[in-house]
C-alpha positions, -999 to +999 in steps of 0.1 A: +078-200-541+104-192-515+129-169-531+159-153-512+173-121-522+212-116-522+227-084-502+230-068-536+190-071-541+181-060-509+202-030-512+185-024-546+151-030-531+160-004-504+172+023-527+142+017-549+120+023-521+136+053-507+133+065-546+094+064-544+085+027-555+059+008-538+059-023-516+037-038-543+059-028-573+090-040-554+074-073-548+065-078-585+099-068-594+120-089-572+091-119-574+086-120-539+054-111-516+044-079-505+049-091-470+086-103-475+092-067-488+079-051-458+100-075-434+131-068-454+126-031-451+122-033-414+152-056-412+169-027-429+158-002-404+141+016-433+113+042-422+078+033-443+060+057-456+024+056-439+008+078-466-028+076-461-052+102-474-058+140-461-094+151-455-094+172-484-081+143-507-108+120-492-131+149-504-118+146-538-118+108-539-154+109-529-161+129-560-141+110-582-159+077-572-191+096-578-181+103-613-175+066-620-136+063-615-125+031-601-110+025-570-076+014-584-075+048-607-084+066-573-055+051-556-030+059-586-038+094-586-032+100-549-004+073-547-020+052-522-033+017-528-067+010-538-075-006-504-066+026-486-094+042-508-119+020-504-116+020-464-120+059-465-149+059-488-166+034-463-158+054-436-175+086-452-206+061-458-201+062-497-223+035-513-198+011-530-202-006-564-192-040-571-166-050-600-191-044-628-203-009-615-236-021-597-244-008-562-237-034-535 
């Protein structure tokens, strides 16, 4: 599905992003791909949030994961994508679980 946003929708997308909405949320709201959101923000010269996890947050994420919390829940807690959490936990040498909670 190729959907083009009107200039009004692009303005709204930019305002929502600046207001704290994630690219994933915006993609869902506007029915477009996340990469399209990224390109629109770039085209509009919007500074992007490259929010990672601070060392203390990674420590806490390791603890939360060990307690059984999912990557998605940990990501929500810190306001980052679950993939960001996964990458940081892997860098720390954390043994990851599969989708059923079993070690991989």
